[in-house]
C-alpha positions in Angstrom: -18.4 -56.2 -18.4 -16.5 -54.9 -15.4 -13.9 -53.4 -17.7 -16.6 -51.5 -19.5 -18.0 -50.2 -16.3 -14.6 -49.0 -15.2 -14.2 -47.0 -18.4 -17.6 -45.5 -17.8 -16.5 -43.8 -14.5 -14.1 -41.2 -16.0 -16.5 -40.6 -18.9 -19.4 -39.9 -16.4 -17.0 -37.7 -14.4 -16.0 -35.7 -17.4 -19.6 -35.3 -18.6 -20.6 -34.1 -15.0 -17.8 -31.6 -14.9 -18.7 -30.4 -18.4 -22.4 -30.0 -17.4 -21.4 -28.1 -14.3 -19.2 -25.8 -16.4 -22.1 -25.0 -18.6 -24.6 -24.6 -15.7 -22.3 -22.9 -13.2 -22.4 -19.4 -14.8 -26.2 -19.5 -14.6 -26.2 -20.7 -10.9 -23.2 -18.7 -9.8 -23.2 -15.4 -11.8 -19.7 -14.1 -11.2 -20.3 -10.4 -11.3 -23.5 -10.6 -9.2 -21.9 -12.9 -6.7 -18.9 -10.5 -6.3 -21.3 -7.6 -5.8 -23.1 -9.5 -3.1 -19.9 -10.4 -1.4 -18.8 -6.7 -1.4 -22.2 -5.7 0.0 -21.8 -8.2 2.9 -18.3 -7.0 3.7 -19.3 -3.3 3.6 -22.3 -4.0 5.8 -20.2 -5.8 8.4 -17.1 -3.5 8.4 -17.8 -0.4 6.5 -14.9 -1.3 4.1 -15.1 -1.4 0.4 -14.0 -4.6 -1.3 -12.4 -4.2 -4.7 -11.6 -7.3 -6.9 -9.6 -7.1 -10.1 -11.1 -10.3 -11.5 -13.7 -12.9 -10.7 -14.1 -16.3 -12.4 -16.5 -19.2 -11.8 -14.9 -22.5 -11.1 -16.5 -26.0 -10.7 -13.5 -28.1 -9.7 -12.7 -29.3 -7.1 -15.5 -27.3 -5.5 -18.2 -25.0 -6.9 -17.2 -21.4 -6.3 -15.3 -18.3 -7.4 -11.6 -17.8 -8.2 -10.7 -14.4 -7.0 -8.0 -12.3 -8.6 -5.9 -9.7 -6.8 -7.8 -7.2 -4.7 -7.8 -4.7 -1.9 -9.9 -3.0 0.8 -10.5 0.7 0.4 -12.4 3.3 2.3 -10.9 2.1 5.6 -12.2 4.2 8.5 -9.4 5.9 10.6 -10.5 3.9 13.7 -10.5 0.5 11.9 -6.8 -0.2 12.8 -6.1 -1.0 9.1 -4.4 1.5 6.8 -3.8 -0.7 3.8 -4.9 -4.2 2.9 -4.5 -6.2 -0.3 -3.9 -9.7 -1.7 -2.7 -11.5 -4.8 -5.5 -14.0 -5.2 -8.0 -16.2 -3.5 -11.0 -18.4 -3.7 -14.6 -18.6 -2.4 -16.3 -22.0 -2.1 -20.1 -22.5 -1.9 -22.0 -25.1 0.1 -23.5 -27.6 -2.4 -27.0 -28.1 -0.9 -27.9 -24.4 -0.7 -26.5 -24.0 -4.2 -28.8 -26.7 -5.6 -31.7 -24.7 -4.1 -30.5 -21.6 -5.8 -28.9 -20.0 -2.7 -25.3 -18.6 -2.6 -23.9 -19.6 0.8 -20.1 -19.3 1.2 -18.7 -22.3 3.0 -15.0 -21.2 3.0 -12.7 -18.6 1.7 -9.0 -18.2 1.0 -6.8 -15.2 0.4 -3.2 -15.6 -0.8 -0.3 -13.2 -0.7 -2.0 -10.9 1.8 -0.2 -7.7 2.7 -1.5 -5.2 5.1 -0.4 -2.5 7.6 -2.1 -0.4 10.2 -2.0 1.0 13.7 -3.9 -0.2 16.8 -3.7 2.7 19.3 0.0 3.3 19.9 1.0 0.0 18.2 2.0 -0.2 14.5 2.0 -3.5 12.5 2.9 -4.7 9.0 1.9 -8.2 7.7 3.6 -9.5 4.5 3.2 -12.7 2.5 0.2 -13.9 4.4 -2.1 -16.8 3.5 -5.5 -16.7 5.2 -8.0 -19.6 5.3 -11.6 -19.3 6.6 -13.7 -22.4 7.2 -17.2 -23.1 8.3 -18.4 -19.7 7.1 -22.1 -20.5 6.4 -22.4 -16.9 5.0 -25.6 -16.4 3.0 -24.6 -13.7 0.5 -28.2 -13.0 -0.4 -29.2 -12.2 3.2 -28.6 -8.6 3.8 -28.6 -9.0 7.5 -26.2 -12.0 7.5 -23.1 -11.5 9.7 -19.7 -12.5 8.6 -19.0 -13.9 12.1 -22.3 -15.4 13.1 -23.3 -15.9 16.7 -24.7 -19.4 16.0 -21.3 -21.0 15.4 -17.6 -20.3 15.2 -15.6 -19.7 12.0 -12.4 -21.6 11.8 -9.3 -19.7 10.6 -5.7 -20.3 9.7 -3.0 -17.8 9.0 0.5 -18.3 7.7 2.8 -15.2 7.0 6.4 -14.8 6.1 6.7 -11.7 8.2 4.7 -9.8 10.9 6.3 -6.6 12.2 4.6 -5.6 15.5 6.2 -2.4 16.8 9.8 -3.4 17.4 9.1 -7.2 17.1 10.1 -8.7 13.8 8.2 -12.0 13.7 9.0 -14.4 10.9 7.4 -17.6 9.6 4.3 -17.0 11.6 1.7 -19.8 11.8 -1.5 -19.5 13.7 -5.0 -21.1 13.8 -8.1 -20.7 15.9 -11.7 -19.6 15.6 -13.9 -16.5 15.8 -17.5 -15.7 16.3 -19.5 -12.5 17.1 -18.1 -12.4 20.7 -14.6 -13.8 20.5 -11.4 -14.0 18.5 -9.3 -17.0 19.6 -5.8 -18.1 18.6 -5.7 -21.7 19.8 -2.0 -22.0 18.8 0.5 -19.7 17.2 4.2 -19.7 16.7 6.9 -17.7 15.0 10.7 -17.0 14.8 12.0 -13.9 16.6 15.7 -12.9 16.0 16.9 -16.4 15.8 14.8 -17.7 18.7 11.2 -18.9 18.8 8.0 -17.7 20.4 4.7 -19.5 20.7 1.5 -19.4 22.6 -2.2 -18.9 22.6 -4.5 -15.9 23.0 -8.2 -14.8 23.2 -9.8 -11.4 22.8 -13.4 -10.7 23.8 -15.2 -8.7 21.1 -18.6 -8.1 22.7 -17.5 -6.1 25.8 -18.3 -2.7 24.2 -17.0 -0.2 21.7 -13.2 0.0 21.8 -13.0 -2.2 24.9 -11.3 -5.6 24.5 -10.5 -7.9 27.4 -7.9 -10.5 26.5 -6.1 -13.5 27.9 -2.8 -15.0 26.7 -0.1 -17.6 27.3 3.5 -17.2 25.9 6.5 -19.4 25.6 9.9 -18.1 24.6 13.0 -20.1 23.6 16.5 -18.6 23.0 15.4 -15.1 22.0 17.9 -12.3 22.5 17.0 -10.1 25.4 17.2 -7.0 23.2 14.6 -8.4 20.8 12.3 -9.6 23.5 12.3 -6.4 25.5 11.7 -4.3 22.3 9.8 -1.1 23.0 8.7 -2.2 26.5 12.2 -1.4 27.9 14.2 0.1 25.1 17.0 1.4 27.3 17.6 -1.9 28.9 17.3 -3.7 25.6 20.1 -1.5 24.1 22.5 -2.5 26.9 21.8 -6.3 27.2 23.6 -9.1 25.4 22.3 -12.6 25.9 19.4 -14.9 25.1 16.3 -15.5 27.3 13.9 -18.4 27.7 10.7 -18.7 29.8 7.0 -18.7 29.8 4.2 -16.4 31.0 0.4 -16.3 31.2 -2.1 -13.6 32.1 -4.9 -11.3 31.2 -5.8 -7.6 30.8 -7.9 -5.1 29.0 -7.3 -2.8 26.0 -9.3 0.4 25.8 -9.1 2.7 22.8 -6.1 0.8 21.5 -4.1 1.2 24.8 -3.5 -1.2 27.6 -5.3 -0.3 30.9 -2.2 -0.6 33.2 -4.1 -1.7 36.4 -6.0 -4.4 34.4 -2.8 -6.4 33.5 -2.0 -9.5 35.6 0.8 -11.8 34.6 2.7 -14.7 36.1 5.7 -16.6 34.7 9.4 -17.2 34.7 12.4 -16.0 32.7 15.9 -17.6 32.7 19.1 -16.8 30.9 22.6 -18.3 30.5 25.9 -16.5 29.7 25.1 -12.9 29.1 26.3 -9.4 29.8 24.6 -6.1 30.7 26.6 -3.0 29.8 25.6 -1.1 32.9 28.3 1.6 32.8 25.8 4.3 32.0 23.6 3.4 35.0 26.3 2.8 37.6 28.1 6.1 37.2 27.1 7.1 40.7 29.1 4.2 42.3 32.1 4.3 39.9 34.2 6.1 42.5 33.8 3.2 44.9 35.1 0.6 42.5 38.6 1.9 42.2 40.6 -0.1 39.6 37.7 -2.6 39.1 35.7 -0.3 36.8 35.2 -3.5 34.7 32.6 -4.6 37.3 30.2 -2.1 35.7 30.0 -4.6 32.9 27.7 -7.1 34.6 28.5 -10.6 33.3 26.4 -13.6 34.4 26.5 -17.3 33.9 22.9 -17.9 35.1 20.0 -15.5 35.5 16.5 -16.3 36.9 13.5 -14.0 37.4 10.0 -15.0 38.4 7.5 -12.8 36.5 4.7 -11.1 38.3 2.6 -8.1 37.3 -0.3 -7.0 39.5 -1.9 -3.7 40.4 0.0 -1.8 37.8 3.4 -2.9 39.0 6.1 -5.4 38.0 7.5 -7.3 40.9 11.3 -7.5 40.8 12.8 -10.7 42.1 16.1 -11.2 40.2 19.0 -13.6 41.0 22.0 -13.6 38.7 25.4 -15.3 39.3 28.5 -14.6 37.3 32.3 -15.0 37.2 32.9 -11.7 39.0 29.7 -10.8 40.9 26.4 -12.2 42.1 23.3 -10.0 41.9 20.1 -10.0 43.8 17.3 -7.4 43.2 13.9 -7.1 44.8 11.2 -4.4 44.8 8.9 -3.2 42.0 8.7 -1.2 38.9 5.5 0.7 38.0 4.1 0.2 34.5 4.2 4.0 34.4 8.0 3.8 34.8 8.8 4.6 38.4 11.5 2.5 40.1 11.7 1.2 43.7 14.3 -1.6 43.7 16.8 -2.7 46.3 20.0 -4.3 44.9 22.6 -6.5 46.6 25.9 -7.2 44.8 28.3 -9.8 46.1 31.7 -8.5 45.0 34.8 -10.7 44.0 36.8 -12.4 46.7 39.4 -10.1 48.2 38.0 -6.9 46.6 36.7 -4.1 48.9 35.2 -1.0 47.4 36.8 2.4 48.2 34.5 3.6 50.9 36.9 6.2 52.3 37.1 6.2 56.1 34.8 3.1 56.1 37.2 1.1 54.0 38.6 -1.0 56.8 35.2 -1.4 58.4 33.8 -2.7 55.1 36.8 -5.0 54.7 36.0 -6.5 58.0 32.5 -7.5 56.8 33.7 -9.9 54.2 32.1 -13.4 54.4 34.0 -16.7 54.7 34.7 -16.6 51.0 36.3 -13.2 51.4 33.5 -11.5 49.5 31.7 -8.3 50.5 28.0 -7.7 49.7 27.4 -4.2 48.5 23.8 -2.8 48.8 22.3 -0.1 46.7 18.9 1.5 45.8 17.6 2.0 42.3 15.2 4.9 42.1 14.0 7.4 39.5 12.3 6.3 36.3 13.1 3.9 33.6 14.2 6.6 31.2 16.4 8.2 34.0 17.3 5.6 36.6 19.4 6.6 39.6 21.5 4.0 41.5 22.8 5.1 45.0 25.0 3.1 47.4 23.2 2.2 50.6 25.9 2.2 53.2 23.6 1.2 56.1 22.5 -2.0 54.3 26.0 -2.7 53.1 27.3 -2.7 56.7 24.4 -4.8 57.8 24.4 -7.2 54.8 26.5 -9.9 56.3 24.4 -10.3 59.4 27.5 -9.6 61.6 27.3 -7.8 64.9 27.8 -4.1 63.9 29.6 -3.5 67.2 32.1 -6.3 66.7 32.5 -5.3 63.0 33.3 -1.8 64.1 35.8 -3.1 66.7 37.4 -5.3 64.1 37.6 -2.4 61.6 39.2 0.0 64.2 41.6 -2.7 65.2 42.8 -3.0 61.6 43.2 0.7 61.4 45.4 0.7 64.6 47.5 -2.1 63.2 48.2 0.1 60.2 49.3 3.0 62.4 51.6 0.6 64.4 53.3 -0.4 61.2 53.9 3.2 60.3 
């Protein structure tokens, strides 16, 4: 008896699926459902949804199998210039379906490719797979919102490549939720030029037209400095070899596709090991002081550390870097508009004294116990056109020695040289 009952299970299952296959086209008319979906998308976004094919399916869930498609009629201010996909699916909630209502419970789009521009920022997404859950979208309700205020829609995105300005992200994975007021990425991660980046982010959607407050947290591991700096500091990126790691968190506001500089606040830390900054182009003004040690304009470091702080439209500079030849300390600030106001101290190699002309002997007398002189300079100008100028006053005061005694010692050395002659 039990064996007979066991054989009945697959028979009943096959009959049920067969019945659903016969009834489904009546309950879920493919063409009408696709038209309703297109109407909802157009009402919510102003975009036109085009589907190359639509088929009813009953297993494993009642819904539609979507063929390739695209969005057309994209407004110039939408931020999207092209959007298309290779296929997808739409699943309906069972209870509303039994009552004759078409309510989408989830949706998938596979092979998504899109590109666009958000203000000054361009992006391209390739090979994306998008999953939307908890939709509860009533296709027959003309006023139904795709992102309802009553509850969040869960989303997942995986993409082989996302190019955001100069940042080539690969193997992107992200998930989060969205509703009428917020778009939240609870977690996201990607590869960037051999390293990795990850974090979380949230954007407020209800603050007003073209105004988007945001919050974020970011972790970076073994990313080349050139790739990380990207378009934010292209000149520095072009001269820097070495990987960086660190973390940062902050908030700000985007208006009309552009960051409001004074709104950005950020705190974090950046560290680096074994790198080089090719600074010859920037240190030309002090080249004459270096004599035979022109190689010092290639700044090599074994360890670099920089707390990150952005507030009131300025980036606080607090850099410490130690290397085989020189140790660097920088403090001051850089405006987000590009103006520079940075004090720099460089501890030179033991036994080396820069060629300061008549002040050579005086400078030599200011070496520390290790036989090293600390050279001071000021970095001014703008990020596209920086200017580094030697600060002799701070150089002579940098050791904390008594200037009078240092002068006496320097003059004594000069007299000793005359005696030898």
